[in-house]
C-alpha positions in Angstrom: 0.1 0.0 0.0 1.5 3.3 -1.0 1.8 6.0 1.7 0.3 9.2 1.1 2.6 12.2 0.7 2.0 15.1 2.9 3.8 17.7 1.0 5.9 18.2 -2.1 8.8 20.5 -1.2 11.8 22.4 -2.1 13.7 22.5 1.1 17.3 23.1 -0.1 20.7 23.2 1.7 24.3 23.7 0.4 27.3 22.3 2.4 31.0 22.6 1.6 33.3 19.8 2.3 37.1 19.6 1.6 38.6 16.3 0.4 41.4 15.2 2.6 43.9 12.2 2.4 41.5 9.9 4.5 39.0 10.4 1.8 41.1 9.1 -1.1 42.6 6.0 -2.4 46.3 5.5 -3.4 45.8 7.7 -6.6 44.5 10.7 -4.6 41.0 10.0 -6.0 38.0 10.0 -3.5 37.0 6.4 -2.7 33.4 5.7 -4.1 31.9 4.9 -0.6 33.1 8.4 0.7 30.5 10.1 -1.3 27.9 8.6 0.8 29.7 10.0 3.9 29.7 13.5 2.3 25.9 13.2 1.5 25.1 12.0 5.0 27.1 14.9 6.7 25.2 17.2 4.4 21.8 15.7 5.3 22.6 15.9 9.0 23.7 19.6 8.6 20.5 20.3 6.6 18.3 19.0 9.5 20.4 20.8 12.1 19.8 24.1 10.2 16.1 23.7 10.9 16.7 22.6 14.6 16.2 18.9 14.0 19.1 17.2 15.9 19.7 13.4 15.5 20.7 12.9 19.2 17.5 14.6 20.2 15.3 12.6 18.0 16.9 9.5 19.4 17.0 10.5 23.0 13.8 12.3 23.4 11.6 10.8 20.7 13.2 7.3 20.3 13.2 8.0 16.4 16.1 7.4 14.0 16.4 7.8 10.3 17.7 4.9 8.3 18.3 4.8 4.6 15.5 2.7 3.0 16.7 3.1 -0.6 19.6 4.7 -2.2 20.9 5.2 -5.8 24.1 6.9 -6.8 25.4 7.8 -10.2 29.0 8.9 -10.4 30.0 11.3 -13.3 33.6 12.5 -12.5 36.0 11.7 -9.6 36.8 14.2 -6.8 40.4 14.4 -5.9 42.7 15.4 -3.0 42.2 19.1 -1.7 38.9 19.5 -3.9 36.4 21.7 -2.2 33.1 20.0 -2.8 29.6 21.4 -2.8 26.8 19.0 -1.6 23.5 20.5 -2.8 20.7 18.6 -0.9 16.9 19.0 -1.6 14.2 17.4 0.3 11.5 16.5 -2.4 8.8 14.9 -0.5 7.9 14.5 3.1 5.4 12.0 4.5 4.7 10.9 8.1 7.4 8.3 8.1 9.7 9.1 5.3 11.7 11.7 3.5 12.7 11.6 -0.1 15.8 13.6 -1.2 18.1 14.4 -4.0 21.6 15.2 -3.3 24.2 16.3 -5.9 28.0 16.6 -5.4 29.8 19.4 -7.3 33.3 20.6 -7.7 32.7 24.3 -8.8 30.0 23.9 -11.5 30.9 20.3 -12.4 28.6 17.6 -11.3 30.5 14.7 -9.8 27.7 12.4 -8.4 23.9 12.4 -8.0 22.3 10.6 -5.3 18.5 9.8 -4.7 17.7 8.6 -1.2 14.7 7.7 0.8 15.0 8.1 4.6 12.6 6.0 6.7 11.7 6.8 10.4 12.3 3.8 12.7 11.8 3.7 16.6 15.0 2.5 18.5 14.0 -1.1 18.1 14.1 -0.7 14.4 10.4 -0.8 13.7 8.8 1.6 11.3 7.5 4.6 13.2 5.9 7.9 12.4 7.9 11.2 12.7 6.9 13.2 15.8 4.7 16.2 15.0 7.3 18.7 16.1 9.6 17.2 13.4 6.9 17.2 10.6 5.9 20.8 11.7 9.6 21.8 11.4 10.1 20.3 8.1 6.8 21.6 6.6 7.3 25.2 7.9 10.8 25.3 6.3 9.7 24.4 2.8 9.2 26.5 -0.2 6.2 25.6 -2.5 7.3 24.0 -5.7 7.4 26.6 -8.5 
């Protein structure tokens, strides 16, 4: 049964991340799994910007986000010392999931595109609705689709 989507949104956030030695392989190219780490950090900062913090969700509301689905497409490699821009956009919000698109750029060059669906689970790993305070914060920070 498909879940009804509450809102279609355009909640945007940009985050800069510098590539360090620890992010690269022996050829100074970013290891493929590290793009997911960059995206995770950017999603977390996007939520923090609108006053949704992971530790508070877990400790006060017994809620955590998990990646339900993820698709990544690589276009060009990032390298040591590159300054990357991660552009995150929340596309859809429902009572228990968030659908996002994230793009990783070096200057104006698209390096990778990520489509991710985040699910909300309780601390026992069972699907759970997001608290109203979280939904209200998300919904109040969106811009209507143009």
